[in-house]
MARKOL-820796 format. One record per residue (C-alpha): residue number from 0; residue in three letters; x, y, z. Coordinates in Angstrom, 2 decimals, always signed. Layout:
% residues N
+------+------+---------+---------+---------+
: resi : resn :       X :       Y :       Z :
+------+------+---------+---------+---------+
:  NUM :  Ala :       X :       Y :       Z :
...
+------+------+---------+---------+---------+
***
This chain:
% residues 126
+------+------+---------+---------+---------+
: resi : resn :       X :       Y :       Z :
+------+------+---------+---------+---------+
:    0 :  Met :   +0.04 :   -0.35 :   -0.05 :
:    1 :  Ser :   +1.35 :   +3.31 :   -0.90 :
:    2 :  Arg :   +1.95 :   +6.53 :   +1.63 :
:    3 :  Pro :   -0.67 :   +9.50 :   +0.34 :
:    4 :  Ser :   +0.95 :  +12.59 :   -1.15 :
:    5 :  Phe :   +2.57 :  +15.32 :   +0.41 :
:    6 :  Ile :   -0.61 :  +17.05 :   -0.65 :
:    7 :  Ala :   -3.07 :  +14.37 :   +0.60 :
:    8 :  Ser :   -1.98 :  +14.33 :   +3.79 :
:    9 :  Arg :   -1.50 :  +17.68 :   +4.71 :
:   10 :  Tyr :   -5.44 :  +17.93 :   +3.22 :
:   11 :  Asn :   -6.15 :  +15.16 :   +5.59 :
:   12 :  Ser :   -4.96 :  +17.10 :   +8.44 :
:   13 :  Phe :   -6.41 :  +20.12 :   +7.87 :
:   14 :  Lys :   -9.77 :  +17.95 :   +7.54 :
:   15 :  Phe :   -9.41 :  +16.25 :  +10.73 :
:   16 :  Ala :   -8.67 :  +19.74 :  +12.41 :
:   17 :  Leu :  -11.23 :  +21.67 :  +10.82 :
:   18 :  Lys :  -12.98 :  +18.42 :  +12.02 :
:   19 :  Gly :  -11.88 :  +19.71 :  +15.64 :
:   20 :  Leu :  -13.13 :  +22.79 :  +15.52 :
:   21 :  Ala :  -16.55 :  +21.84 :  +14.09 :
:   22 :  Ala :  -16.80 :  +19.61 :  +17.36 :
:   23 :  Val :  -15.45 :  +22.16 :  +20.33 :
:   24 :  Phe :  -18.05 :  +25.09 :  +18.65 :
:   25 :  Arg :  -21.27 :  +21.90 :  +18.21 :
:   26 :  Ser :  -20.36 :  +21.09 :  +21.90 :
:   27 :  Glu :  -19.21 :  +23.44 :  +24.23 :
:   28 :  Pro :  -21.90 :  +26.42 :  +25.12 :
:   29 :  Asn :  -19.09 :  +28.42 :  +26.97 :
:   30 :  Met :  -17.57 :  +28.50 :  +23.01 :
:   31 :  His :  -20.53 :  +30.28 :  +21.88 :
:   32 :  Leu :  -19.89 :  +32.93 :  +24.59 :
:   33 :  His :  -16.82 :  +32.85 :  +23.42 :
:   34 :  Val :  -17.70 :  +33.94 :  +20.13 :
:   35 :  Ile :  -20.47 :  +36.18 :  +20.74 :
:   36 :  Ala :  -17.60 :  +38.07 :  +22.32 :
:   37 :  Ser :  -15.24 :  +38.02 :  +19.69 :
:   38 :  Ile :  -17.73 :  +39.09 :  +17.56 :
:   39 :  Met :  -18.69 :  +42.69 :  +19.80 :
:   40 :  Val :  -14.65 :  +43.28 :  +20.27 :
:   41 :  Leu :  -14.08 :  +43.05 :  +16.21 :
:   42 :  Ile :  -17.39 :  +45.58 :  +15.31 :
:   43 :  Met :  -15.63 :  +47.81 :  +18.23 :
:   44 :  Ala :  -12.41 :  +47.39 :  +16.71 :
:   45 :  Tyr :  -13.82 :  +48.46 :  +13.87 :
:   46 :  Arg :  -16.01 :  +50.71 :  +14.51 :
:   47 :  Phe :  -13.54 :  +52.79 :  +17.00 :
:   48 :  Glu :  -10.35 :  +52.30 :  +14.12 :
:   49 :  Val :   -8.19 :  +51.13 :  +16.27 :
:   50 :  Thr :   -4.42 :  +50.88 :  +15.21 :
:   51 :  Arg :   -3.22 :  +48.16 :  +13.16 :
:   52 :  Thr :   -1.09 :  +47.14 :  +16.49 :
:   53 :  Glu :   -4.35 :  +47.28 :  +18.28 :
:   54 :  Trp :   -6.22 :  +44.76 :  +15.99 :
:   55 :  Cys :   -3.00 :  +42.09 :  +15.98 :
:   56 :  Ile :   -3.11 :  +42.26 :  +19.75 :
:   57 :  Leu :   -7.06 :  +41.68 :  +19.98 :
:   58 :  Ile :   -6.78 :  +39.20 :  +17.32 :
:   59 :  Phe :   -3.90 :  +37.26 :  +19.30 :
:   60 :  Cys :   -6.35 :  +37.18 :  +22.36 :
:   61 :  Ile :   -9.55 :  +36.33 :  +20.69 :
:   62 :  Gly :   -6.59 :  +32.88 :  +19.70 :
:   63 :  Leu :   -5.58 :  +32.60 :  +22.59 :
:   64 :  Val :   -9.42 :  +32.47 :  +24.41 :
:   65 :  Trp :  -10.81 :  +30.27 :  +21.60 :
:   66 :  Met :   -7.17 :  +27.78 :  +21.79 :
:   67 :  Ala :   -7.53 :  +27.72 :  +25.85 :
:   68 :  Glu :  -11.01 :  +26.67 :  +25.14 :
:   69 :  Thr :  -10.35 :  +23.93 :  +22.44 :
:   70 :  Phe :   -7.40 :  +22.36 :  +24.97 :
:   71 :  Asn :   -9.70 :  +22.22 :  +27.94 :
:   72 :  Thr :  -12.20 :  +20.55 :  +25.70 :
:   73 :  Ala :   -9.67 :  +18.34 :  +24.49 :
:   74 :  Leu :   -8.77 :  +17.51 :  +27.99 :
:   75 :  Glu :  -11.80 :  +17.18 :  +29.69 :
:   76 :  Thr :  -12.58 :  +14.68 :  +27.05 :
:   77 :  Ile :   -9.40 :  +12.32 :  +27.15 :
:   78 :  Thr :  -10.21 :  +12.59 :  +30.90 :
:   79 :  Asp :  -13.41 :  +11.26 :  +30.97 :
:   80 :  Leu :  -12.30 :   +8.71 :  +28.49 :
:   81 :  Val :   -9.45 :   +7.13 :  +30.99 :
:   82 :  Ser :  -11.15 :   +8.22 :  +34.55 :
:   83 :  Pro :  -15.40 :   +7.77 :  +33.12 :
:   84 :  Glu :  -16.20 :   +6.96 :  +37.10 :
:   85 :  Gln :  -15.95 :  +10.12 :  +39.86 :
:   86 :  Asn :  -12.02 :  +10.52 :  +40.41 :
:   87 :  Leu :  -10.41 :  +12.73 :  +42.54 :
:   88 :  Leu :   -7.90 :  +13.61 :  +39.75 :
:   89 :  Ala :   -9.75 :  +13.59 :  +37.17 :
:   90 :  Gly :  -12.21 :  +16.90 :  +38.68 :
:   91 :  Lys :   -8.59 :  +18.01 :  +39.75 :
:   92 :  Thr :   -7.36 :  +17.65 :  +35.95 :
:   93 :  Lys :  -10.55 :  +19.61 :  +34.54 :
:   94 :  Asp :  -11.12 :  +21.90 :  +36.78 :
:   95 :  Leu :   -7.10 :  +22.94 :  +35.71 :
:   96 :  Ala :   -7.60 :  +23.12 :  +32.15 :
:   97 :  Ala :  -11.01 :  +25.28 :  +33.08 :
:   98 :  Gly :   -8.90 :  +27.88 :  +35.34 :
:   99 :  Ala :   -6.66 :  +27.92 :  +32.53 :
:  100 :  Val :   -9.38 :  +28.92 :  +29.77 :
:  101 :  Leu :  -10.68 :  +31.78 :  +33.04 :
:  102 :  Leu :   -7.07 :  +33.02 :  +33.24 :
:  103 :  Ala :   -7.04 :  +33.31 :  +29.38 :
:  104 :  Ala :  -10.53 :  +34.77 :  +29.13 :
:  105 :  Ile :   -9.55 :  +37.38 :  +32.30 :
:  106 :  Thr :   -6.17 :  +38.78 :  +30.04 :
:  107 :  Ala :   -7.64 :  +39.16 :  +27.22 :
:  108 :  Ala :  -10.33 :  +41.22 :  +28.76 :
:  109 :  Val :   -8.20 :  +43.54 :  +30.62 :
:  110 :  Ile :   -6.05 :  +44.03 :  +27.59 :
:  111 :  Gly :   -9.52 :  +44.97 :  +25.58 :
:  112 :  Leu :  -10.01 :  +47.38 :  +28.35 :
:  113 :  Ile :   -6.67 :  +48.58 :  +28.23 :
:  114 :  Ile :   -7.18 :  +49.23 :  +24.56 :
:  115 :  Phe :  -10.94 :  +50.00 :  +24.16 :
:  116 :  Val :  -11.60 :  +52.13 :  +27.55 :
:  117 :  Pro :   -9.44 :  +55.32 :  +25.90 :
:  118 :  Tyr :  -11.69 :  +54.80 :  +22.93 :
:  119 :  Trp :  -14.75 :  +54.83 :  +24.82 :
:  120 :  Val :  -13.80 :  +58.02 :  +27.23 :
:  121 :  Ser :  -13.33 :  +60.00 :  +23.72 :
:  122 :  Tyr :  -16.47 :  +58.82 :  +22.09 :
:  123 :  Phe :  -18.75 :  +59.49 :  +25.28 :
:  124 :  Ser :  -16.86 :  +62.82 :  +25.93 :
:  125 :  Val :  -18.04 :  +64.62 :  +22.79 :
+------+------+---------+---------+---------+
***
């Protein structure tokens, strides 16, 4: 049996990655909240005409939170696989992963405030 070509193997890699992203969007209600928050941030960034650097920082923060949620989902899934019954270490693993998402979200929110508060102050003081 021959090995798949380089292009075919890259195509399969992307296909599996997109399948994973679709799974996290379908199965995680928190990801829906992240999407709504991301859309709001992008609308505000467009509306306030933030700088190119601020765009990069905001997009990085959005990606950071989405990645944290995806890793959290992966860790929860594998934890459920290896420990389907109640287990203190399994619970701790899930709590740690959820804590990482919370840290990413808090970091993104603080950065968002640092970027947007001056724009809001300027907008509302006119």
